[in-house]
C-alpha positions in Angstrom: -28.3 -56.7 -17.3 -26.8 -56.6 -14.2 -23.3 -57.8 -13.1 -21.5 -61.1 -13.3 -22.2 -63.8 -11.1 -19.8 -66.7 -9.5 -20.6 -69.1 -12.3 -19.9 -66.0 -14.8 -16.3 -65.5 -13.7 -15.0 -69.2 -13.2 -16.4 -69.7 -16.6 -14.2 -66.7 -17.8 -11.4 -68.4 -15.1 -11.6 -71.3 -16.7 -11.3 -70.0 -20.4 -8.1 -67.4 -19.6 -6.2 -71.2 -17.9 -7.1 -73.0 -21.4 -5.9 -70.2 -23.7 -2.4 -69.3 -21.8 -2.3 -72.2 -19.8 -1.1 -72.3 -16.2 3.0 -71.5 -16.5 2.1 -68.6 -19.3 -0.6 -67.0 -16.6 2.0 -64.9 -14.3 3.7 -63.5 -17.8 0.8 -62.2 -19.0 0.0 -60.7 -15.8 3.3 -59.2 -15.6 3.0 -57.6 -18.7 -0.4 -56.2 -17.8 0.6 -55.1 -15.0 3.9 -53.2 -16.5 1.4 -51.6 -19.1 -0.8 -50.2 -16.5 2.0 -48.7 -15.0 3.4 -47.4 -18.1 -0.3 -45.6 -18.7 0.1 -44.2 -15.2 3.2 -42.7 -16.1 2.2 -41.1 -19.2 -0.3 -39.8 -17.2 1.3 -37.6 -14.9 3.5 -36.8 -17.6 1.0 -34.6 -19.4 -0.9 -33.7 -16.2 3.0 -31.4 -15.7 3.0 -30.4 -19.1 -0.4 -28.5 -19.1 1.4 -26.8 -16.3 0.9 -22.3 -17.3 2.6 -20.8 -19.7 3.4 -17.5 -18.6 3.5 -15.4 -21.6 4.7 -11.5 -21.6 2.7 -9.2 -23.4 4.2 -7.3 -26.8 3.2 -3.7 -27.0 1.6 -2.3 -30.0 -0.9 -5.5 -29.8 -1.7 -6.6 -33.7 -0.4 -3.3 -35.3 2.5 -5.0 -35.1 4.0 -7.4 -37.9 5.5 -10.8 -36.8 9.2 -10.9 -37.3 9.2 -13.7 -39.8 7.3 -10.8 -41.8 10.1 -8.2 -41.3 
């Protein structure tokens, strides 16, 4: 259960070429790159959304009823 040898990678490359063909391979790789770029952009958006929110304390504590019940 170690890393793959050079022969394993050659077989994988051969199978990919057989499945997609040499002409379609650049398009598939371009689509994959766009997906990775979109994923990274989504992660950055999530990090900026997770910024801390300042909350002002409400005087009176838990004894006050919410505005929807008043």
